[in-house]
N, C-alpha and C positions, 0 to 999 in steps of 0.2 A: 504495501499499500503505499508505503513511504516512497518508495524508488518511482512508482509512478506518479505521486505528486511532484517530485521532482524533474522528472519528465516532462511534466506539462508546464512548471515554471520557467524549465530550460528554453522550450519551445516557444513560450510567450515572449521571452526576453529576447531571444534570438531574433526572433519577427519583427517587434520593436525597435529594436536595434536596427535591425537593415532597412525599414519603414524610413528611420532618422536618415540613414545615410542616403537612401536615394531622392529623400527631400533634398537634400544640397545638393546631389548629381543632376536632379532636372533643373535647378535654377543656371548650372552651367551648361547642361547639353552635352554632358557627355555620354553619348550612346551604347558604347561599348562597355563602358561599366554599369551602367544603367541597365543592360539586357545581362550580363552575369548576375548582378544581385535579385534582378527578376527571377531568373533559374535558380537560384538560393532559395526565395521563397516559394516559387514551385515545387520544389523538391521537398517541403515540410512537410508533416503529417497534419493536416489539420483539423483531425478529429481532437486535437491533444490542445489546441490553440483556444484559449478564455483569457480573459481579463486583456483584449488587445486594446491599442491606443486608436479608440474608434476616431478620436478627430484628426491624428495623422493620418489614416487610412483615405479617409475621405478628401483630404487635403491632397496626398499621392495620387490617387486617381482622378482628381480635376487637372493636376500638373501633368500627367502622364497623357490625358485625353489633347491637351493644348501643345505638347510637343511630338506626340508621335504622328506624323503623317502618313500618307498613303504610299509613300516610297519607303518607310521603313519596315520592310518585309520580315525580316527578325523580331523585331520590338513588338511589329503588331500580333505577332504569334506568341511572344513571351507576355505580352499583356493581357490576349483573350485568355490564356490558360491562368492568369493572376484573377481576371474578374470571376472565372467559373469557381474556383477556391473560394474566393471570397465572399460571392453570392451566394453557395451552397454553406458558408459558414454561416448565414442567417444577419447579414451586416444590414442595418437600416440606413439606405442612403437618404442624406439631405437633398431635398428638392432640387436646389440648384446643381449637385452633383449629378441626380438623376439626368438633369436636361442635357449635362455637359457629355453625358455616357451615351444618351441618344442620337445626339447631334456628331458624335465620333464616329458610331456605329455606319450610319447612312456614308460618310465622306469617304471611309476607307473600305468599305464594301463595293462604292460605285467606281473607284480608281484605284484600289491597291491591286497587284498580282494576282492572278487566279490560285497561284499557290500559298496565298493566304485564308482563300475563302473559308477552308474547312473549320479552321479555329475560329473564324470571324461567326460563322454559323453556330458552333458549339458554344460560343459565348452569350451569341444574342438569344438562342433557345432558353440559357439561365435568366437571362435578363428579363424576358418577355413572360417568365413563369414568376417573377417575383412577385409578392402579395402588394407591392406599392405603385406596380405599373397598370395606368389605368388611361391610357392615352389612346383614344379610336381611331384618331386621324392618322395617328403615325403607323398603327396595323394596317390601315388602307395604304397607306405610302408602301409599304413594305411590299404588299400583295399585288398592286398594280403598276409599280413602277418598273419599266423593263430595265432598268437596271441594278435592280435589288432583286426579292425573294423570286420575283417571277420570272425571270430569265432561267431559274433552276427547276421551275414546277412543270416544265415539257421537256419532252424527249424528242422534238421535230428534227432537231441537227444534228443529233449525239445518241448514244446509248447512254442507259443508265447508269449511273456512277457513285462512287461516296459522297461527291458533293452533292448531288441532286437527294441522296438520303438524308444528308443533314439538313438542307432546306426543307424538305417534307416534314421533320422532325420540329422545325419550327411552328409549323401548323398546330402538329400537336400540342406543343409549349404555349401558343395562343388559347386555345381549348383548356388546357390544364392550368392556365393563370391562377394564380391563387386568389386573383381579385377578378376572377370572370363573370360579375355580374354587369359589369358594363359593356359586355360585348353585343352588338345588337344583332338581330336578327337579319340584319342586310347581310351582315359580315360572315354570319354562320353560314347562309345561303350561297355567297361566293366561296366559302371552304368547301363547301359540300359538293359544289359542280367542278371545283379545281380538282376534287380528290377522285372524283369520279371520270373525270378527263384521264387522269391517270392511270386510274385502275383499267381503263378500256385500252388503254395503250399496252398492257403489262400483260394481256391475257397469253400473248406470245414470248417465248423466253430468248432475251438477247445475253444476259448476264446473270447466270443462276443464282449466284450468290447475292448479288444488290436485288436484282430481281426478287428474290425471297423478302429480303430483310424490307422494302419500299413496299412491295404487296402487303406485309404485316402491318407497316405501319399505316398505310392507307386504309386498312380494313379496321384499325384501332380508333384512326379519325372517326370512321362513319360510325363505330359503334358509341363514341362520343357526343356525336352529333344527334343520334338516335335517342338518347337517353335525354338529350337537353330539351327542358320543358319550352322554350321559346320556340323552337321550330313546330310548329303543327305537323303533326299526321297526316297530313292529305293523302289521298289515292295516289296520287302522282309520285310522293315523296315513298311512300310504301312499294309503289310498282319500281322505282330505282333502286331502292335498296333490295328488296326481293330478283331483281334482275342482276344483282352483284353476288347474291346469294347462290342463284340457278348456275351462274357461269365456275364459281370455284367451288362449289360442294364435293365435285367430284374430281379436283384439281389433281393431277397425278396419278389417277386411276388408269388402270391397264383397260383401254376400247373405249376412252373416253379423250377424244382429242378437245383441245384448247378452244373455248367458247367465248366471244366477245360478250359481254356484259350488255342487255337490251333491256330496255322499259317494260314492265310485265302490266298487263291491263286485267281486273278482276273479270272474271264471267258475270252476266249478267243474272242475277238471283231474283226470285220471287217470296223471300222471306220476308214474315213480319217483322216491324220492329222489337216487337217483345213476343216471343214464343213461349205460350203456355202450356205445360203437357199434363194433360190428367194423370195423376198417379193411380198405377195398375194394381197395387198392394189392397188388399181388401181392410185392412187396417190402417185407418188415414191417419190416426193419431200419431202411430208408429212413423210412418212414413215421415209427416211433419217433423219429428224429433229428428229424424235423421237428415233431412234438409238443411238443419242446422249445422251439422258438421261440415262445412264447407272449408275448401282445402284454403291455407292461408299463401297468398300470392306474395312474390320476393317485394319489397318494400324499395320501391326506385331509387333511392339515396344510397341503397346497399351496390346496386349495381353501380352508381356512379362511382362509389368508393372504388370497386373492386376495379373498372377501368382506369382510374387513374393510380392506381396502386400498378398497375400491370405496365402501364405506359412508363409511371418511372422506374420499372425494374429495367427498362432499357438504359444500359450503361452510355453514357455521352464518349466513351472513345470505343474503337471498333475491336478492344479486347476483351470484349463480354463472351458468355458460353457460346453465342452464335458463330463467333468467330473460329477458325479451324483451318489449319493447311490440309485437312482432308474432307473440306467441306462437299468435293465431287464424289467420294463416297458415301457421305450421308443424305445422298438424293432424296431417298424416300421418307427420311426424317425432315428435312427442308419442305417438300410439299406437304405432309401431314399438317405441319406447322400453319399453312395457309388453308387448309380443310377447318382444323380448328378453330382459326379465329373467325371464317365462315360462319360455322355453325353457330358461334358465340355470338355473331352479328344477328343471326335468327332469331336467337333467344329472346335477346333484348329487345330486338322488334315486338316479338310476340308480348313479351311483357310489357310492354309501354303502348300498345295500340289496341283499339277495339277490338275483340274477338268478332264480330262481324263483318266488318272488313277484311280482317285475317281471313275468314270463310271464303270468301270470295278468290281467292288466289290459292285456294285447294289443289284442283287438280295440276297447277302449274308447278307448285314447292313442295306440296306434302305427299299424295299421292293420286296415281291418274291409271289405274286398272293395270292393264297386263304388258303394256308398251316395254319391250326388253331394252331400250335405249333411252328410258324416260329420266331426266336429270329430277329426280324429286327425292324428298327426305326417307320417306319408306325403302327405296330402292338403294340409297347411298349407306344405309344400315346394314343391308345386306353385302354391298361390295367394300365396306371399311375395313380393314385389316389392323388398325392401331387401336388399341384397347382405349385409351384416353380419349379420342376424339370418338370412337363409338357410343362411349358413355353419356358423353355431352350430346350427342345427337339423339339418344335415346330420352333422356332428361327432358329434352327440349318438347319431343315428342309426345312425353306423357303430358307435360305442362299443356300443350296445344289440345290434346284432346280433352282434358280436363276443361279447358278456355270453352270450344267449341260442341261440346256434348249436346248442348240442347239444340246446337242449329242440324246437327248429326242425325239426332233423334227424329227431327220435324222432317228432315228431308227423306228420311227412310221409312218410318211407320205414317206420318201423318198427311204430306203431301210429296208424293215422288216427282213430281214435275215441279219441284222450288227452284231448280236450275233450270232456265232457260235454254242455254247452251250447251249443256254437259251433264252427263250422268256421274256422281261419285261414286267410283269403287274404291275402297278399301282393301290392302293385303289381307 
């Protein structure tokens, strides 16, 4: 215990000492020494840093923003790593320091060499996730300016790579913001459309490793958007999400070629708004008692927390468990991750959408009779070989059957012409 306390003290003392040295060096603009000391700071273990000189850190950040121009490639990279460490250490920025950082990110992103962009994007994601961030105009600028995030959010002129991946991570960072209440419906629509466009271009594999990582990030983003209460679950929105589900539910499975996501439309139904099924049991009293025992649906906030935690679990550097020299030999595992995120997206949509509207998509996404090539949930359960993915599929199907049971009973026993355009058949 004593040794641990000593280590904590030593780290904090060393950190504060170097900050003081850097404050002097920034006044004299000694770039080489500044970079050397920043490297020392970046090599410290920030888990042990407490009782820091907060005023000194704030002043240092301001001075570094002022002196590090877009031409200082090495300094940009070192400063970005320092910002990541400081933000993850939960520093509270003063308002004017926050403004300096925002301006600095814009300038270096526009004009610095591409070799710096990975570090800039990593730092920018941490910055956007900070609970103090609440500038909607800044977010619009990042997404809409062709010299900023926007240029990495399409692959019309190049294959997807690491920089594209980090740019998409910034979209996740926006939705994961600690102060996310300020995000407008229009911005969420914009992020949704960008993500859907990316997903539509990813159904054909050009770079297996980043293809998988980018697609998983996009599916995370769609999960967060689906949970977000700001965006209404219209028929068109549900059709877009289910089109993605249909395209990637069989991703990587034998005999199922890549499919580009398309907007799905629900079947025309003739179901009443409220379905009342007359109980068949003789003991009506007991039947009513049984009806009281309704299954407890998952709370939306739980889903939000689960998604955010999963998204935060992606390390900011490419040294996480997904990164491996043997990635080509793990193709099956990588493909299964996409199917897992796809079925999670379906489950989240089911939990946050009206059952009647979900039922309209039943033959396209759940069950559609005896067609061997049908891309539906019931058939994917039979084809799936990874147990974890199959468990999520079964859980999703169970919840779905509970939710739409009244509609299934109505279609089967009360009015078999409830569907004007199709006949429901379950396996």
